[in-house]
DOLOKE-385358 format. One record per residue (C-alpha): residue number from 0; residue in one letter; x, y, z. Coordinates in Angstrom, 2 decimals. Layout:
<atoms>
<resi = NUM | resn = a | u = X | v = Y | w = Z>
...
</atoms>
This chain:
<atoms>
<resi = 0 | resn = m | u = -1.77 | v = -4.76 | w = 28.98>
<resi = 1 | resn = s | u = -2.69 | v = -5.97 | w = 25.29>
<resi = 2 | resn = r | u = -3.12 | v = -9.87 | w = 23.90>
<resi = 3 | resn = c | u = -0.77 | v = -9.51 | w = 20.58>
<resi = 4 | resn = i | u = -0.10 | v = -12.23 | w = 17.40>
<resi = 5 | resn = l | u = 2.75 | v = -11.61 | w = 15.60>
<resi = 6 | resn = l | u = 2.55 | v = -13.01 | w = 12.30>
<resi = 7 | resn = l | u = 6.34 | v = -13.05 | w = 10.14>
<resi = 8 | resn = n | u = 6.04 | v = -13.52 | w = 6.58>
<resi = 9 | resn = n | u = 9.01 | v = -15.63 | w = 5.59>
<resi = 10 | resn = a | u = 8.59 | v = -15.00 | w = 2.02>
<resi = 11 | resn = s | u = 8.76 | v = -10.90 | w = 2.73>
<resi = 12 | resn = g | u = 11.47 | v = -8.29 | w = 1.53>
<resi = 13 | resn = g | u = 13.39 | v = -8.76 | w = 4.82>
<resi = 14 | resn = t | u = 13.92 | v = -12.05 | w = 5.05>
<resi = 15 | resn = q | u = 15.29 | v = -11.70 | w = 1.46>
<resi = 16 | resn = r | u = 17.74 | v = -9.60 | w = 2.42>
<resi = 17 | resn = g | u = 19.25 | v = -12.13 | w = 5.14>
<resi = 18 | resn = l | u = 17.03 | v = -10.75 | w = 8.08>
<resi = 19 | resn = d | u = 16.78 | v = -13.97 | w = 10.51>
<resi = 20 | resn = a | u = 13.15 | v = -14.74 | w = 11.07>
<resi = 21 | resn = r | u = 13.51 | v = -16.59 | w = 14.49>
<resi = 22 | resn = e | u = 15.77 | v = -13.96 | w = 15.84>
<resi = 23 | resn = v | u = 13.07 | v = -10.96 | w = 15.03>
<resi = 24 | resn = c | u = 10.26 | v = -12.96 | w = 16.43>
<resi = 25 | resn = q | u = 12.45 | v = -13.61 | w = 19.32>
<resi = 26 | resn = m | u = 13.55 | v = -9.72 | w = 19.50>
<resi = 27 | resn = v | u = 9.87 | v = -8.47 | w = 18.97>
<resi = 28 | resn = e | u = 8.46 | v = -11.07 | w = 21.79>
<resi = 29 | resn = g | u = 11.15 | v = -9.58 | w = 24.25>
<resi = 30 | resn = i | u = 10.54 | v = -6.07 | w = 24.06>
<resi = 31 | resn = f | u = 6.63 | v = -6.61 | w = 23.98>
<resi = 32 | resn = r | u = 6.91 | v = -8.33 | w = 27.33>
<resi = 33 | resn = q | u = 9.25 | v = -6.07 | w = 28.76>
<resi = 34 | resn = a | u = 6.51 | v = -3.46 | w = 27.70>
<resi = 35 | resn = g | u = 3.64 | v = -5.69 | w = 29.67>
<resi = 36 | resn = h | u = 2.03 | v = -6.86 | w = 26.64>
<resi = 37 | resn = e | u = 1.27 | v = -11.17 | w = 26.12>
<resi = 38 | resn = i | u = 2.33 | v = -11.79 | w = 22.41>
<resi = 39 | resn = s | u = 2.97 | v = -14.93 | w = 20.61>
<resi = 40 | resn = s | u = 4.53 | v = -15.32 | w = 17.64>
<resi = 41 | resn = v | u = 4.00 | v = -17.01 | w = 14.40>
<resi = 42 | resn = l | u = 6.19 | v = -17.85 | w = 11.54>
<resi = 43 | resn = v | u = 4.06 | v = -17.94 | w = 8.07>
<resi = 44 | resn = a | u = 5.20 | v = -20.00 | w = 5.00>
<resi = 45 | resn = p | u = 5.11 | v = -18.78 | w = 1.45>
<resi = 46 | resn = g | u = 1.73 | v = -18.88 | w = 0.15>
<resi = 47 | resn = k | u = 0.12 | v = -19.16 | w = 3.73>
<resi = 48 | resn = v | u = -0.58 | v = -15.65 | w = 4.77>
<resi = 49 | resn = d | u = -4.56 | v = -15.81 | w = 4.42>
<resi = 50 | resn = q | u = -4.79 | v = -18.96 | w = 6.61>
<resi = 51 | resn = a | u = -2.51 | v = -17.35 | w = 9.10>
<resi = 52 | resn = l | u = -4.44 | v = -14.54 | w = 9.50>
<resi = 53 | resn = a | u = -7.53 | v = -17.00 | w = 9.85>
<resi = 54 | resn = d | u = -6.32 | v = -18.41 | w = 12.77>
<resi = 55 | resn = a | u = -4.94 | v = -15.38 | w = 14.43>
<resi = 56 | resn = l | u = -8.56 | v = -13.74 | w = 14.16>
<resi = 57 | resn = a | u = -10.24 | v = -16.69 | w = 15.30>
<resi = 58 | resn = a | u = -8.20 | v = -16.48 | w = 18.70>
<resi = 59 | resn = k | u = -9.57 | v = -12.94 | w = 18.98>
<resi = 60 | resn = p | u = -6.19 | v = -10.97 | w = 20.31>
<resi = 61 | resn = d | u = -6.42 | v = -7.09 | w = 20.36>
<resi = 62 | resn = v | u = -3.71 | v = -6.89 | w = 17.96>
<resi = 63 | resn = v | u = -2.46 | v = -8.42 | w = 15.14>
<resi = 64 | resn = i | u = 1.11 | v = -7.95 | w = 13.76>
<resi = 65 | resn = v | u = 2.81 | v = -8.33 | w = 10.72>
<resi = 66 | resn = a | u = 6.04 | v = -8.23 | w = 9.73>
<resi = 67 | resn = g | u = 6.21 | v = -8.55 | w = 6.17>
<resi = 68 | resn = g | u = 5.75 | v = -6.22 | w = 2.71>
<resi = 69 | resn = d | u = 2.59 | v = -3.98 | w = 1.77>
<resi = 70 | resn = g | u = 1.62 | v = -7.38 | w = 0.07>
<resi = 71 | resn = t | u = 1.21 | v = -8.87 | w = 3.56>
<resi = 72 | resn = v | u = -0.18 | v = -5.46 | w = 5.28>
<resi = 73 | resn = s | u = -2.94 | v = -5.23 | w = 2.71>
<resi = 74 | resn = a | u = -3.78 | v = -8.66 | w = 2.95>
<resi = 75 | resn = a | u = -4.16 | v = -8.21 | w = 6.74>
<resi = 76 | resn = a | u = -6.31 | v = -5.06 | w = 6.71>
<resi = 77 | resn = r | u = -8.70 | v = -6.69 | w = 4.32>
<resi = 78 | resn = v | u = -8.90 | v = -9.35 | w = 6.98>
<resi = 79 | resn = l | u = -8.73 | v = -7.42 | w = 9.95>
<resi = 80 | resn = g | u = -11.12 | v = -4.66 | w = 8.76>
<resi = 81 | resn = g | u = -14.68 | v = -4.08 | w = 10.52>
<resi = 82 | resn = t | u = -13.64 | v = -6.61 | w = 13.28>
<resi = 83 | resn = g | u = -12.29 | v = -4.01 | w = 15.92>
<resi = 84 | resn = i | u = -8.67 | v = -5.84 | w = 16.17>
<resi = 85 | resn = a | u = -5.88 | v = -3.51 | w = 15.48>
<resi = 86 | resn = l | u = -3.33 | v = -4.01 | w = 12.89>
<resi = 87 | resn = g | u = 0.28 | v = -3.20 | w = 13.85>
<resi = 88 | resn = i | u = 2.92 | v = -3.34 | w = 10.83>
<resi = 89 | resn = l | u = 6.61 | v = -4.38 | w = 11.32>
<resi = 90 | resn = p | u = 8.08 | v = -2.98 | w = 8.16>
<resi = 91 | resn = m | u = 10.10 | v = -5.80 | w = 6.61>
<resi = 92 | resn = g | u = 9.43 | v = -5.52 | w = 2.53>
<resi = 93 | resn = t | u = 10.86 | v = -2.91 | w = -0.15>
<resi = 94 | resn = f | u = 9.19 | v = 0.17 | w = 0.21>
<resi = 95 | resn = n | u = 6.57 | v = -0.36 | w = 3.24>
<resi = 96 | resn = l | u = 4.18 | v = 2.24 | w = 2.19>
<resi = 97 | resn = a | u = 1.77 | v = 1.44 | w = 4.98>
<resi = 98 | resn = a | u = 4.43 | v = 1.87 | w = 7.78>
<resi = 99 | resn = r | u = 5.67 | v = 5.08 | w = 6.41>
<resi = 100 | resn = d | u = 2.16 | v = 6.51 | w = 6.23>
<resi = 101 | resn = l | u = 1.61 | v = 5.58 | w = 9.76>
<resi = 102 | resn = g | u = 5.09 | v = 6.85 | w = 10.62>
<resi = 103 | resn = v | u = 6.39 | v = 3.75 | w = 11.64>
<resi = 104 | resn = p | u = 9.98 | v = 3.45 | w = 11.74>
<resi = 105 | resn = l | u = 11.71 | v = 1.40 | w = 9.24>
<resi = 106 | resn = e | u = 14.26 | v = -0.51 | w = 11.38>
<resi = 107 | resn = i | u = 12.86 | v = -3.58 | w = 13.21>
<resi = 108 | resn = e | u = 13.86 | v = -2.96 | w = 16.78>
<resi = 109 | resn = a | u = 12.69 | v = 0.90 | w = 16.79>
<resi = 110 | resn = a | u = 9.28 | v = -0.01 | w = 15.19>
<resi = 111 | resn = a | u = 8.85 | v = -2.77 | w = 17.66>
<resi = 112 | resn = r | u = 9.47 | v = -0.21 | w = 20.52>
<resi = 113 | resn = f | u = 7.30 | v = 2.21 | w = 18.57>
<resi = 114 | resn = l | u = 4.24 | v = -0.09 | w = 18.34>
<resi = 115 | resn = t | u = 4.61 | v = -1.51 | w = 22.09>
<resi = 116 | resn = t | u = 3.47 | v = 2.51 | w = 22.78>
<resi = 117 | resn = a | u = 1.48 | v = 3.29 | w = 20.32>
<resi = 118 | resn = e | u = -2.62 | v = 4.32 | w = 20.21>
<resi = 119 | resn = m | u = -5.35 | v = 2.10 | w = 18.24>
<resi = 120 | resn = v | u = -6.51 | v = 4.85 | w = 15.57>
<resi = 121 | resn = e | u = -9.62 | v = 4.32 | w = 13.35>
<resi = 122 | resn = v | u = -8.44 | v = 4.92 | w = 9.71>
<resi = 123 | resn = d | u = -10.15 | v = 4.81 | w = 5.84>
<resi = 124 | resn = v | u = -9.53 | v = 1.85 | w = 3.56>
<resi = 125 | resn = l | u = -10.21 | v = 1.71 | w = 0.26>
<resi = 126 | resn = d | u = -11.98 | v = -1.21 | w = -1.01>
<resi = 127 | resn = v | u = -10.72 | v = -2.38 | w = -4.70>
<resi = 128 | resn = s | u = -12.99 | v = -5.26 | w = -6.27>
<resi = 129 | resn = g | u = -13.00 | v = -6.88 | w = -2.71>
<resi = 130 | resn = r | u = -9.37 | v = -6.09 | w = -1.97>
<resi = 131 | resn = a | u = -8.02 | v = -3.76 | w = 1.07>
<resi = 132 | resn = c | u = -5.90 | v = -0.84 | w = -0.19>
<resi = 133 | resn = l | u = -4.36 | v = 1.11 | w = 2.49>
<resi = 134 | resn = c | u = -2.14 | v = 3.33 | w = 0.49>
<resi = 135 | resn = t | u = -2.39 | v = 3.58 | w = -2.88>
<resi = 136 | resn = t | u = -3.76 | v = 1.13 | w = -6.16>
<resi = 137 | resn = i | u = -2.03 | v = 2.57 | w = -9.62>
<resi = 138 | resn = l | u = -3.34 | v = 1.20 | w = -13.21>
<resi = 139 | resn = g | u = -1.40 | v = 1.57 | w = -16.61>
<resi = 140 | resn = f | u = 2.20 | v = 1.24 | w = -17.31>
<resi = 141 | resn = y | u = 3.75 | v = 1.15 | w = -14.21>
<resi = 142 | resn = p | u = 2.72 | v = -2.12 | w = -12.79>
<resi = 143 | resn = e | u = 3.27 | v = -4.09 | w = -15.84>
<resi = 144 | resn = y | u = 6.97 | v = -2.30 | w = -15.85>
<resi = 145 | resn = a | u = 7.53 | v = -2.63 | w = -12.08>
<resi = 146 | resn = g | u = 6.30 | v = -6.52 | w = -12.10>
<resi = 147 | resn = i | u = 9.51 | v = -7.38 | w = -14.16>
<resi = 148 | resn = f | u = 11.95 | v = -6.48 | w = -11.35>
<resi = 149 | resn = e | u = 9.65 | v = -7.61 | w = -8.73>
<resi = 150 | resn = t | u = 9.87 | v = -10.99 | w = -10.01>
<resi = 151 | resn = r | u = 13.05 | v = -10.58 | w = -10.70>
<resi = 152 | resn = d | u = 14.73 | v = -8.60 | w = -7.63>
<resi = 153 | resn = h | u = 12.39 | v = -9.40 | w = -5.14>
<resi = 154 | resn = g | u = 13.31 | v = -7.68 | w = -1.75>
<resi = 155 | resn = g | u = 16.58 | v = -5.79 | w = -2.30>
<resi = 156 | resn = h | u = 16.38 | v = -1.81 | w = -1.47>
<resi = 157 | resn = w | u = 13.64 | v = 0.60 | w = -2.58>
<resi = 158 | resn = w | u = 15.90 | v = 3.16 | w = -4.31>
<resi = 159 | resn = k | u = 18.14 | v = 0.56 | w = -6.06>
<resi = 160 | resn = k | u = 14.33 | v = -0.47 | w = -7.94>
<resi = 161 | resn = t | u = 13.03 | v = 2.99 | w = -8.17>
<resi = 162 | resn = f | u = 16.30 | v = 3.78 | w = -10.01>
<resi = 163 | resn = k | u = 15.71 | v = 1.00 | w = -12.51>
<resi = 164 | resn = l | u = 12.01 | v = 1.92 | w = -12.62>
<resi = 165 | resn = l | u = 13.61 | v = 5.50 | w = -13.86>
<resi = 166 | resn = t | u = 15.82 | v = 4.72 | w = -16.01>
<resi = 167 | resn = g | u = 13.88 | v = 2.39 | w = -18.04>
<resi = 168 | resn = l | u = 10.90 | v = 4.77 | w = -18.24>
<resi = 169 | resn = r | u = 11.35 | v = 6.25 | w = -21.82>
<resi = 170 | resn = t | u = 11.14 | v = 2.86 | w = -23.39>
<resi = 171 | resn = t | u = 8.57 | v = 1.53 | w = -21.18>
<resi = 172 | resn = f | u = 6.08 | v = 4.16 | w = -21.31>
<resi = 173 | resn = m | u = 6.15 | v = 4.88 | w = -25.19>
<resi = 174 | resn = k | u = 5.41 | v = 1.18 | w = -25.48>
<resi = 175 | resn = f | u = 2.72 | v = 0.80 | w = -23.28>
<resi = 176 | resn = r | u = -0.68 | v = 1.36 | w = -24.98>
<resi = 177 | resn = p | u = -3.04 | v = 3.57 | w = -23.40>
<resi = 178 | resn = l | u = -6.20 | v = 2.71 | w = -21.36>
<resi = 179 | resn = r | u = -9.14 | v = 4.32 | w = -22.76>
<resi = 180 | resn = l | u = -10.76 | v = 4.86 | w = -18.85>
<resi = 181 | resn = a | u = -13.98 | v = 5.57 | w = -18.09>
<resi = 182 | resn = w | u = -15.07 | v = 6.55 | w = -14.45>
<resi = 183 | resn = s | u = -18.37 | v = 7.03 | w = -12.95>
<resi = 184 | resn = g | u = -19.63 | v = 7.76 | w = -9.81>
<resi = 185 | resn = d | u = -20.37 | v = 10.21 | w = -6.71>
<resi = 186 | resn = g | u = -17.62 | v = 12.28 | w = -7.69>
<resi = 187 | resn = g | u = -18.63 | v = 12.67 | w = -11.13>
<resi = 188 | resn = s | u = -18.44 | v = 10.65 | w = -14.73>
<resi = 189 | resn = g | u = -15.59 | v = 10.61 | w = -17.76>
<resi = 190 | resn = q | u = -13.11 | v = 9.41 | w = -19.61>
<resi = 191 | resn = a | u = -9.49 | v = 9.71 | w = -20.67>
<resi = 192 | resn = r | u = -6.47 | v = 7.91 | w = -22.56>
<resi = 193 | resn = t | u = -4.41 | v = 7.67 | w = -19.40>
<resi = 194 | resn = k | u = -0.98 | v = 5.50 | w = -19.26>
<resi = 195 | resn = f | u = -0.85 | v = 6.28 | w = -15.65>
<resi = 196 | resn = s | u = -3.77 | v = 6.28 | w = -13.16>
<resi = 197 | resn = a | u = -3.40 | v = 6.01 | w = -9.23>
<resi = 198 | resn = f | u = -6.24 | v = 6.13 | w = -6.53>
<resi = 199 | resn = v | u = -5.79 | v = 6.91 | w = -3.23>
<resi = 200 | resn = p | u = -7.80 | v = 7.07 | w = 0.37>
<resi = 201 | resn = g | u = -7.26 | v = 10.19 | w = 1.53>
<resi = 202 | resn = r | u = -5.03 | v = 12.22 | w = -0.54>
<resi = 203 | resn = y | u = -1.16 | v = 12.53 | w = -1.60>
<resi = 204 | resn = k | u = 0.54 | v = 14.97 | w = 0.34>
<resi = 205 | resn = e | u = 2.28 | v = 17.64 | w = -1.79>
<resi = 206 | resn = s | u = 5.77 | v = 17.27 | w = -0.08>
<resi = 207 | resn = a | u = 9.21 | v = 16.90 | w = -1.96>
<resi = 208 | resn = g | u = 10.19 | v = 12.85 | w = -2.40>
<resi = 209 | resn = l | u = 9.74 | v = 9.70 | w = -4.25>
<resi = 210 | resn = i | u = 8.26 | v = 7.36 | w = -1.83>
<resi = 211 | resn = p | u = 4.34 | v = 8.12 | w = -2.32>
<resi = 212 | resn = a | u = 3.23 | v = 9.75 | w = 1.11>
<resi = 213 | resn = r | u = -0.62 | v = 10.21 | w = 2.01>
<resi = 214 | resn = t | u = -2.52 | v = 12.88 | w = 4.19>
<resi = 215 | resn = d | u = -6.20 | v = 13.01 | w = 5.15>
<resi = 216 | resn = f | u = -6.38 | v = 9.43 | w = 6.90>
<resi = 217 | resn = t | u = -10.13 | v = 9.96 | w = 8.22>
<resi = 218 | resn = s | u = -11.42 | v = 12.00 | w = 5.44>
<resi = 219 | resn = g | u = -14.08 | v = 9.89 | w = 4.52>
<resi = 220 | resn = k | u = -12.87 | v = 10.34 | w = 0.71>
<resi = 221 | resn = m | u = -10.39 | v = 9.01 | w = -1.94>
<resi = 222 | resn = s | u = -8.68 | v = 10.88 | w = -4.39>
<resi = 223 | resn = a | u = -8.42 | v = 9.82 | w = -8.50>
<resi = 224 | resn = y | u = -5.41 | v = 10.96 | w = -9.80>
<resi = 225 | resn = i | u = -6.03 | v = 10.50 | w = -13.91>
<resi = 226 | resn = g | u = -2.90 | v = 10.89 | w = -15.75>
<resi = 227 | resn = t | u = -3.22 | v = 12.22 | w = -19.34>
<resi = 228 | resn = h | u = 0.47 | v = 12.39 | w = -20.48>
<resi = 229 | resn = r | u = 1.25 | v = 11.68 | w = -23.93>
<resi = 230 | resn = t | u = 4.92 | v = 11.68 | w = -24.43>
<resi = 231 | resn = a | u = 7.76 | v = 10.60 | w = -21.93>
<resi = 232 | resn = a | u = 8.62 | v = 14.10 | w = -21.79>
<resi = 233 | resn = s | u = 5.18 | v = 14.75 | w = -20.54>
<resi = 234 | resn = a | u = 5.44 | v = 11.52 | w = -18.16>
<resi = 235 | resn = f | u = 8.86 | v = 12.74 | w = -16.75>
<resi = 236 | resn = r | u = 7.78 | v = 16.19 | w = -16.19>
<resi = 237 | resn = g | u = 4.88 | v = 14.60 | w = -14.34>
<resi = 238 | resn = i | u = 7.30 | v = 12.78 | w = -12.14>
<resi = 239 | resn = l | u = 9.46 | v = 15.59 | w = -11.53>
<resi = 240 | resn = d | u = 6.37 | v = 17.49 | w = -10.45>
<resi = 241 | resn = y | u = 5.51 | v = 15.01 | w = -7.82>
<resi = 242 | resn = a | u = 9.02 | v = 14.48 | w = -6.59>
<resi = 243 | resn = m | u = 8.97 | v = 18.33 | w = -5.92>
<resi = 244 | resn = g | u = 5.35 | v = 18.12 | w = -4.33>
<resi = 245 | resn = r | u = 3.69 | v = 20.11 | w = -6.81>
<resi = 246 | resn = h | u = 2.00 | v = 16.96 | w = -8.90>
<resi = 247 | resn = e | u = -1.71 | v = 18.57 | w = -8.27>
<resi = 248 | resn = q | u = -0.51 | v = 21.94 | w = -10.34>
<resi = 249 | resn = n | u = 0.35 | v = 19.66 | w = -13.16>
<resi = 250 | resn = p | u = -1.77 | v = 20.11 | w = -16.04>
<resi = 251 | resn = e | u = -1.95 | v = 16.58 | w = -17.53>
<resi = 252 | resn = l | u = -2.91 | v = 15.36 | w = -14.51>
<resi = 253 | resn = q | u = -6.83 | v = 15.35 | w = -13.54>
<resi = 254 | resn = v | u = -7.71 | v = 14.92 | w = -9.70>
<resi = 255 | resn = l | u = -10.73 | v = 13.96 | w = -8.56>
<resi = 256 | resn = s | u = -12.24 | v = 13.09 | w = -4.95>
<resi = 257 | resn = a | u = -15.13 | v = 10.70 | w = -4.61>
<resi = 258 | resn = t | u = -16.19 | v = 7.88 | w = -2.22>
<resi = 259 | resn = r | u = -17.17 | v = 5.30 | w = -4.51>
<resi = 260 | resn = m | u = -16.42 | v = 4.99 | w = -8.45>
<resi = 261 | resn = t | u = -16.70 | v = 2.39 | w = -11.30>
<resi = 262 | resn = l | u = -13.68 | v = 1.76 | w = -13.48>
<resi = 263 | resn = t | u = -13.93 | v = 0.60 | w = -16.88>
<resi = 264 | resn = a | u = -12.26 | v = 0.04 | w = -20.30>
<resi = 265 | resn = s | u = -13.58 | v = 0.13 | w = -23.92>
<resi = 266 | resn = n | u = -9.74 | v = -1.81 | w = -25.05>
<resi = 267 | resn = r | u = -9.15 | v = -3.94 | w = -22.40>
<resi = 268 | resn = r | u = -11.06 | v = -6.80 | w = -20.48>
<resi = 269 | resn = s | u = -8.30 | v = -6.53 | w = -17.64>
<resi = 270 | resn = c | u = -5.90 | v = -4.59 | w = -16.20>
<resi = 271 | resn = s | u = -2.09 | v = -4.90 | w = -14.28>
<resi = 272 | resn = v | u = -2.74 | v = -3.34 | w = -11.07>
<resi = 273 | resn = m | u = -0.37 | v = -2.15 | w = -8.66>
<resi = 274 | resn = l | u = -2.30 | v = -2.22 | w = -4.81>
<resi = 275 | resn = d | u = 0.08 | v = -1.23 | w = -1.92>
<resi = 276 | resn = g | u = 3.07 | v = -2.51 | w = -3.48>
<resi = 277 | resn = e | u = 1.40 | v = -5.69 | w = -4.67>
<resi = 278 | resn = i | u = 0.77 | v = -6.84 | w = -8.65>
<resi = 279 | resn = l | u = -2.04 | v = -8.06 | w = -9.42>
<resi = 280 | resn = r | u = -4.28 | v = -8.56 | w = -12.79>
<resi = 281 | resn = l | u = -7.92 | v = -7.28 | w = -12.10>
<resi = 282 | resn = p | u = -10.52 | v = -7.81 | w = -14.51>
<resi = 283 | resn = f | u = -12.79 | v = -4.35 | w = -15.86>
<resi = 284 | resn = p | u = -15.13 | v = -2.71 | w = -14.31>
<resi = 285 | resn = i | u = -12.59 | v = -2.00 | w = -11.04>
<resi = 286 | resn = e | u = -14.76 | v = -1.16 | w = -8.43>
<resi = 287 | resn = l | u = -13.73 | v = 1.49 | w = -6.04>
<resi = 288 | resn = r | u = -15.35 | v = 2.23 | w = -2.72>
<resi = 289 | resn = l | u = -14.04 | v = 4.47 | w = 0.54>
<resi = 290 | resn = r | u = -14.83 | v = 2.50 | w = 3.71>
<resi = 291 | resn = p | u = -14.40 | v = 4.87 | w = 6.35>
<resi = 292 | resn = a | u = -13.14 | v = 4.36 | w = 9.86>
<resi = 293 | resn = h | u = -13.23 | v = 0.83 | w = 8.69>
<resi = 294 | resn = l | u = -9.47 | v = -0.19 | w = 9.86>
<resi = 295 | resn = k | u = -7.89 | v = 0.07 | w = 13.45>
<resi = 296 | resn = v | u = -4.28 | v = 0.85 | w = 13.11>
<resi = 297 | resn = l | u = -1.39 | v = 1.39 | w = 15.51>
<resi = 298 | resn = t | u = 0.36 | v = 4.72 | w = 15.11>
<resi = 299 | resn = s | u = 0.97 | v = 8.11 | w = 16.61>
<resi = 300 | resn = a | u = -2.00 | v = 10.75 | w = 16.70>
<resi = 301 | resn = t | u = -0.08 | v = 13.03 | w = 15.65>
<resi = 302 | resn = e | u = 0.62 | v = 10.67 | w = 12.49>
<resi = 303 | resn = i | u = -2.77 | v = 10.80 | w = 11.52>
</atoms>
């Protein structure tokens, strides 16, 4: 039997779409108790996620289950990493990148039942200037553009947001001033004018689809994808290559492998960053460090 604490973020996209938070907690508690686990739940008010995680950590459970979006999951990974307490994900966001990567069903009841029998598996975490990245960190035009919809359309369905982003791609891409990005680390050094760069613990899968998916969760390496696309047409070709699972063949995409990197930009003091779905503004230099087997997660061994 495991001792579990469920933290449900009331500001998540799922609650914005009409899910009743208390009913979700009651349902999950019932499923876990029926499976022989001890569980308690906490409804977390907006802006109180860090405090709720600290309180949960102090209680020393076996598992902390977070019900929320990718931003909530990233915050939990930062707090729980290195503690030996496992992280379970109940997907209630828009894209739910981490849940998808770990094979967690996106329907709430199915996800809860999956977690009751899941295994505790250690996975790599990408440290991004002190923040925990489980899935992907993106620099360039995309975070700034996506931020408009995150503010205006919080919650909602991933495919609606994706459609809006794609339809406005040309105008936004052309208006964005490229980053004069330079990098150095144990994977080498270089520089490029880029409007889109992504950094991933592990590697992007070469499989068809629009939602980013990863592989190599325990490789001890991160992958850097530096786009050098100059025109909207070339950017669209890059998106098409990604959607078809052939992004590493795109001639305007540099793919690097490393365990640590330092990023600087000669024309910016800071930039917008999308870290696991959360939009932040980080100052340069941005320090990236892969932390092997840093976090225990609930998943199936077949997914890792």
